[in-house]
N, C-alpha and C positions, 0 to 999 in steps of 0.2 A: 387693839385688843389688850386683854388682860391675862396674866397668868396668876391665878388666884390661890394656888397651892403647888407645891413640887416636892418630889423624893429625890434627894441628891443620888441615889445609887439604885439601880434595879438590874438584876441578872436574868430577869424572866420576861420582861415585857418586849424586848427588841431580840427576835431570834439570833443567838450567837454573838451578841454584842453586850459589851459593858455601856450601860446608859445611864442617863437621868430622865426624869418623866415630869413633865409640867402639865398642870390641869387648868383648863379653861372652864368658865361657868356658863350655864344655859343649855337648854336642850330642846328640840321641838318634838320630842317624843316623851311619854310618860310610861315606859315600861315598869310594871309594878314591882318588879324583881330587881331593879336597879339598886345598886349598892351605894350610890353616890347621890343621894337626894339632896343635899346642901348644895351640890354643883348644879343639879337638873334645875333646881329651883332658884334661879339666878338672882331673885331679889335678895336672898340671904347671903350673898357673897359679893354684891355690887360695890361695898365699900371696900374690898380688900384688893391691892394690886402690888403683887411681888415680882412683876416683870423685870424690874432692874435688879433685884436681888438674884433673880434666876439666871439673868445673863451674866451678871458678876461671877456668879458660882460657876457656870460653864466656861467662862474665860479664866478662871483660876485653875479648873481641873481639865481643861480641854486635852492635855497630853496623857491623861489617865482614862479618858473616856473614848469609846467609838462612836457614841450616837446619842440621840435624844428622842425621846417620845413625846409627842403631843396629843394629849388625851383630854377627856372632858367628864361630863358634859358632851357637847357636840362642838369641836373645834371649827368646823366649817360654817357655823353660825357667824363667825365673825369675819367680815368681808375683807377686812384689813391684816389678815393673819399672814400674808406674804410678808409683810414687812418684819415680822418676828422670825419667820423662816430665813429671811436673807440674813439677819443678823447672826442666827444659828450657823448657816452656811459659811459665813466669814470667819467663822472659828475653826472650819475644817472639820465639821463634824456631820455625820449623816443623820438623817432625819425619818422617823417612822411616824404614821398618821394614823390614828384611831377615828374611824368614822362610821357613822349609821348609814350612809349612801344615800341621804336625803337632799344632796346638794352637789350634782353632778358637774354642773357648769363651772363652779369654783374648783372643784377636783380636777378637771381638765386643764383649766389653767394652771394649777400647781404642777400637774404631770408635764404639761407642754414647756413650762418655764424651768423644768428640772430642778425644782426646789423641794421635792421629797424622794426619798429612796426605796421606802417600803409602806405598804398600806395594809392595815388589818380592817376589812370591810364585814360588817355585822350582816348576818343572815338571819331575819328574825322568825320566820315561818313561812308556811304556804300562805297563798293570797288570801283564802278565807279566813284565816286565823290571825291575818295582819293587825286588824282593829284590837282585838282583845290583848294580844301579845305586846303591842306598842302603846296601848292606852289611849288609842285615838277614837272620837266620838263623832267627828264630822265627815261625812261621806267623801266631801271633796278632798280633805287632808288624807284619808285612806287611800283615794286613788292616786293623788299626786304621789305618796309615798311609793306606792307600787311602780309608778312610771319611772321616778327618779332612782330607785334602786336599780332597776334593770338598766338604766342609762349610765348609773356609776359602775356595775361590773363590766358593761362594755367598754367604757373608759379605760379601765385596768387592763382588760384583755387586749386593747389595743396599744398599750404603752409597753415599754420595755422594762420596767421596773417589777421588782418581787412584791407579790400581794399574797395575802392569804384571807381565807373566809373563816367566819367564827361564828358559833351560834350557843348562847347560854340556853341549856335544855331544862325545862320546867315540867314536871308531871302534869300539871294543870293545863298546859299549852300544847305539849308535844307528845306524839307517841310514835309507835314505828312506823306505821302507815304514813303520817306527816313527813317524817324524817326521811324516808324512801323517796317521797315526792320532792322533798327538799334537795336531796341527792342527785336527783334526775335534772334539776336545773344547772347544775355545775358541770364544767367540762372535767374531762378525764385527769388532765392534768394539774387542776387547781386543788391546792391543799386546803380541807376543811377540819377546824378543830371543833371540837364539842366540848363545852364547859359545862360541867353538872352544877345545877344550882345548888348553893349552901348557903343557910341563913346564919351569916356570921357577926352582922351587926345591923343596924337600922336599914330598912328597906324604903324605897320611894313610897310603897303601898302603905307604911305605917303613917305617912304624913297626908295621905289623902282624906277628903271629907268623909267618903264612903269605903270604910276599911272594912270588906267582908270577904276578902280572898284569903284563903289558906293556901300558901305556897309551898311546895315540896320538890326535893330533888330526888334522883333515882338510887337505889341501893347498888353496891358494887356489882353483885351478881347481874342485875338488871342491865347496868350499863354495859358489862362484859358481853352479855347475850345481844344487846343492841348493836354494838360495834360489829360484831361478826356479821350480823344481818346486813347492815347498812355498807359494809364494805364489798358486798357482794354487788352492789349497786354502783358505789363509788369508792374505790380501792384506797384513795389517798384520804381516807376519813381517820382522824386520830382523836383521842381523848387529852384535854390539858388540863 
C-alpha cells in the first residue's frame, strides 16, 4: 500500500496524543460531503507514493510523537496494510485507524494481531438513508455496507482497544429523528462524536458528474438543541 500524503503533526486526530497522520488513496464509498475528493478518486493519486518519506519522518521524530493516524480515503481497501502498520509498530508508536466500517474481516485481523490501538468508526446514518449518505446506487453494495458496518462495530465491541464512533452531520441527510435512531444503535458506554458539516474546501460532490446537491451544516443554536435532545438517548454524545 502507499501513503499518498501526510501531515507531520496533529494534536486533534488522535485523542490525547501528539501524532502524525498518513493518508491512503481510494474509497469504496462516495459520500458527497467528503472533504478529500482527490483521495477518494484514487486514479488521481495513483502515481504518488510517499511511504518511504513518511516512515523516514516517523523514524526521525519517534521520540517526539506518541502515535500515528492512518486515514484516507479508506485505509482498509489496502489488504497489505499490515506491513505498513508493522513498520510503524517497530518504531514504538501507537496507531489509530480511521475506517468507514466496510471491511470487518481485515479489521478483525488487525485487532487480533494487535496492530492498532485506537479506531474511529464512521456511523453514517440510519439504514434507509445509507444509500444517499454514502453515495451508493447499487442495491447489493448498500446491503453489503449495512452488514459490514454491523460486523465492524461488533469486532470493536469484542476487542480490548479504545474506539470512538463519529458522524459528520449534514442537514440534507440527518434530522433529529434520524439521530435519535442512530443513538439507539449504540451501547451506553460508546463515545459518539458529531462533526457538523462545514464547506471549507472542495467536496466530492463538486467532482461528481451530476452535481445538484446543496449541502449545509447546522447553526450553533440548532446543534446545541440537538445535542441536548440526543444526550437524553445516548449520554456519551459530544460535538467535535
